[in-house]
N, C-alpha and C positions, 0 to 999 in steps of 0.2 A: 349355599346360594339359594335364593328364593326362586320357586318355579313360576313361569309365566302362565297365567290363566289361558285356557284353550280359546276362549272367545276373543282374546286379544291378538292371536297369531295372525289372522288375515290382515289386521291393521298394521302389524309389524312388517309383514311382507310387502305391503303397498308402500310403506315408508322407506323400506330398503331400496325398492325400485326407483322411487321418486328422488331420493336424496343420497343414494349410495355413491353417486359420482362426485359429491362435494369434497371428498377427502383424497381425490386422485392427485398424483404428483404433477407438478408443472412440467409440461413438455418443452424441452429446450428449443426445438425447432419452432414451436409456437411463439416463444419469446423472441427469437431472432427475426421471425417473419411477421411479427405483429403489425397490422396496418397502422399507419400514422394517424394519430388523434384518437385511437381506441385503446382503452385500458384493457390489459389482459387479465385483470382480477378486480375485485371490489376495493382493493387497497389504492388509495389516492395519496400522492405526495402534494403537500401544500407548501408553497414558497414562504419562507420565513423572512419577512421584511424585504427591503429593496436590495438590488444587486450592489455589491461593493465594487466600484469601478475606479476608485481613486484613493490614495493614501498620501497625506502630506501634500507636497506641491505637484506630484506626478500622478498621472493615470497609470493603472497597471498595464504592463506590456509583456504579454505572454507568460503569465505566472505558471510555474510548473510544479509547485508543491505547496501544501498547506498543512500546518501542524498545530494541534492544540497542546500547549505545554503543561507540565506538571504544576506550573505556577498559575494556570488559569488564563494565560494570554494566548492570542492567536499569532502565529508566525507564518509569513508568506514568503516563498522564494519568488521574488519578482524578477524573473530571469532576464527579460529584455532590458530592464533598467539597472541591472547589476547591483541589486540591493536585497537585503533581508529586512522585511517590514514587520513591526510589532504593533498589534492592535489589541484593544480590549474586546470582550465578547460581544459588545454592541457594535463593533466595527469602528470605534473611534481611534484615530491615529495616536500612537504613543511615541514612536520613534523609528529609527532605521539604522542600519549599518551597511556600508558599502562592501560587497563581496562580488568578485568577478564571476559572472554567470552562475549563480547558485541554482541547483536543481533538486536538492533534497535537504531536509531539516529533521533533526531529532533533538531531544533534550534529556539530559540525565537528571537524576534526582538531587543533584547539587545545583541545579538550575543553569548548567552550562549548555549553550546551544552548540550542537555539532552540525556542521554544514558541509555538504559536498559542493565544490565549485571549481574554479580554475585559478591559475596563477600565471602571471606574465613575467618572463625573464628573457632578456636578450633577443627579443623579437619572436620568441616561441611562447605558446600557451601549453601549460601542463595541468593535468588533473591535480586537485589539492583538497585536503581535508582541513577545515578550520574549526576552532573552538572559540566561541564568544562567551566571555566570562561575566555573566550578568550578576552573579552574587557579589563579586568583588566591587562592582560599581553601584551597589544598592539598587540594582535592577534598572539602571539608566542605560539603555542600549546605545544611546548616542555617545556616552562616555566609556562604554565597556571596552576592555582590552580584547584584541583579536590575536590569537596565536595560530600560526601555521603549523599544524600538527604533523602533516605528512605530505610529501610529494616526491616524485622520482625523476630527478633531472636527466637521467640517462634514458628515460622512457617517455618521451613527449606524447606518444600516441595513446598512452593509458589514461583513461578517464574514470571518474567515480560517479556512480549513478544512484546510489541508495545508501542511507545510514539508518541504523536502528539501535536504540539503547536496550540494555539488559537490566534486570533488577539489581545487579551488583555494581551498576554504573560503568561496566565495560560496554563495548559497543561493536557491532558488526558494520562493515563497509563493503559495498559491492564495487568491484573494479572490473572494467571491461577494456577490450582492445583487440586488434587484429591478429596479433602474433600469439598463437597457442600451441606452438610446436614443442616447447619445453615441457618435460614431465614434472619439473620441480618448481618452475616459476612462470606458468602461463599468464597471459594478460587477464583472462577471465578467472577471477578468484574472489572469494569472500575472505576479507581480512578480519581478524579479531583483535581489537585493541583493549588493553587493560584500562581501568579507570584513571590510571596515571599516564595514559596515552602511548604506552609502549606496546609494540606488537608482541603477542604471546609467542614464545619460541615453538616452532613446529605446529602451530595451531591455525595455519591458513586452512580454512575449512575444506577446500577442495583438494588438499593433498592427502586424500584418503581413497581407498579402493572404490568407494561408492558414488563419488561425484565426478562428473566429466566436464572438462573445460569446453568441449565442443560436442557435437552430436545433437540428436533430436529426441532422445528417450527421456524417461522419467528421472534419470540421474543428471541430465545436462543442466548446466548453468550458463549457457551461451547467451550473450546479449541481454544480461539482466537489466531491468529498468527500475526495480524497487525491492526493498526488503522490509519485513515487518516482524516484530517479536511480541511475546505475550507478557502480560503483567502477572499471570498466574504462576506461582512457584512450582506447580506440578509440571509446567512447561517452560521452565526458567531459561533453558538454552535453545529451545525450538525456534525455528524461523520459517517464514514463508517468503518465497521469492516469486517475482513476476518476470516474464521474458517477452521481449518484442520480436525475437527471432522468428521470421516468417516460416522457417523450416521446422520449428519445434512442434512436436506432437502434443505436448502437455506444457502449457505456458504459465500455469500457476501451481506451485508445488510447496508442500509443507514437509520440512525435514526435521527429523528427531535424532538425537545422538544415542547410539547404542554403546554402552561401555564395554561390551564384549564379555567373553568368558575364557576359560582355558582352551576352548576349541575355536571360538570366533574372535578375531581381533576387534578392537574398538573401531567403530565406523559410523557414518551418517546414513540414515535410511529414509526413504520416502514414506511418509506417514500413510498416504493413500496409494494403493496400487493403481496401475493404469486402467482406466475405464471402470474402476470399482465404485466411483461416486461421480456426481455431476462435475465437481471441481477438476477432476482429472479425465474428463471425457475429451476425446479428440475433436477439434473443430469448434468448441464452445467459445473460444476467444479469438480475436484477431490481433490486437495490439494492446495488451494490458499494461498500463503505465504506472499504476500505484495500487497499493494494498493497505488497508487499515482494519482494525478490529474494535469491537465494542466490549463492554464489560462482561458480556456473556460469551465472548470469543466467537461471535458471528464474524464472518469474513466478508469485507467489502472490496470489490475490485472495480477500478475505473478503467474502461477500455476505450482508448482514443479512436481505434478503428471502427468501433460500433457506435461511438458517441453515446455510451451507455454505462450504467452502474449496475453491477450484479452483486446480489447478496446471497451468501451461503451460510448455513448453520455450521456448527462445530464438527458435524459429521460429513461435511462437504456437499450437502443437498442444496440445490438451487431453490431459493425462496421466492414467493410471489412479490416480495418487496423490492424485486429488481425492476429497473425501468430503462427503456430505450427511448428513441426519438418520439414514438407515438404516445408514450405514457405521459409526457409533459406537455402535450398539445403543441402550441406554436412556440413555446419557450424551450427551444432545442439547445442541447449542448453541442459544442463545436470543438473537436480535438481536445477534450478534457484530459488533464495530465496529473492532477493531484486530488486526493480525497482524505478527509478526516472525519471522525465521529466524536461528538461530545454532547452529553446530556440529551440524547435522543434526536440530535440535529446532525444532519449530514452537511459537511462543508466541501464544496467542490471548486478546485482551481480550473475554471473553464477557459483554458489557454487561448483557444481560437476566438473567443468573444472578449478577451481581455477583462475578465471579471471574476469575482468570487460570488458563488450563489449558495444559498442555504435552503435545505428542504427538511420538512418534518412530516412523518407519516400522519395521516388524518386520524388514525387510531391512537396516536400518542398526544394529540392535542388535549391540553388540560383545561 
C-alpha cells in the first residue's frame, strides 16, 4: 500500500469531516416521516409516459396486481372488472380473459398464466386457482383455454392471495382463512403445486416445525397478501411473503429451506433474523400488499397503508430508492396493491386511483 504524504493529511481530515456523512445509512424514521413534497435523497423518480387508465372497452377498476411475463407482455389483475388484461410493454391492449375477482398473477416458463381468483357455485364464492394456457392458443388470450386447477368446495371461507412460479415450473400458492385450529390443515398455508398442477404430497410449506399458521413472530404466515420467488438457481426454492396482519411484528419475510442433517430435521428457516436488518425491523411496514424482485435480487415492497414503495437490497438494507407520498410530489399513490419490475421500470397497480403508473429512476434514464 502506498503511504499518504504528510502534507496531504490535513486536507484528508477536512474532507472526512465535510463528506463523512454521505455514506450513512437511511434512517427508517426519516423515510416514514418525510415531509410531503420533499425528497429524502438526491434520487428522483421520473414518470414513464402517461398513466394507464383503460384497457379495451373498460377503465381499470381497482386493479390489484401487475405482472411482467416471461413472454414480455404485461398482465393486470383488473379485480373490480373481473378480468385479466394483457397489454404490450407500451400499454397497448392485446386482449383479456374473464376471471372472477383476480388478485394475483404469475407465469411459468411454458407461458401458462397462473391466477388466484374466485369461483361461484350454488350461490357461494370459493377461492380458486386458474391456469390460462396461452401457448396452446398461440398466445391469443381471448381464445385461450382456462382450467380451474384447484378449489375446495367444503371450505368456502378459504381464499388465495398470492401465486409465484419456480424455475422448474412448479409454483407456490398462498391460502388464507379464519380457521387455523387444525395442526394438519389450517386455512393459512402455502401450497406447492407441481408443474402438472398436482399438490406435492406432504409439501404444504407450513406443515413444518418452523412456520406458524398464526402468531406474530418471524415464523408466522398469518394473513399473507403476496409471495415472490427468485430466478436465481442458488435460491431456487426460496420465497418471500408479505402479510397485512396488523398484529404481525415482521410483515415481510424471506424463507429458505434447510435440508437438515442427522441431528436437525428438514425445515424452513427465516433468512433474516428479527431486527437483524431493515426488512425485519418491527414497525417498518403497515400493510404490505405485494413483493417483487429485480435481476439483482433487490426486493421491492408496495405498502398500501403507507401509500409507499420500499426498496431493499439482497441483504435486507432499506435503500434510498424508496419513496412515499412526499417523494412523488402531487402525484400520490392511493392504496397501491401491486408492483412489478422490468428493464429498470417500476410498474405499480395504483388501486385507489384506478390506474397503472410507471416510474424510472433518474439515474437510470438512458
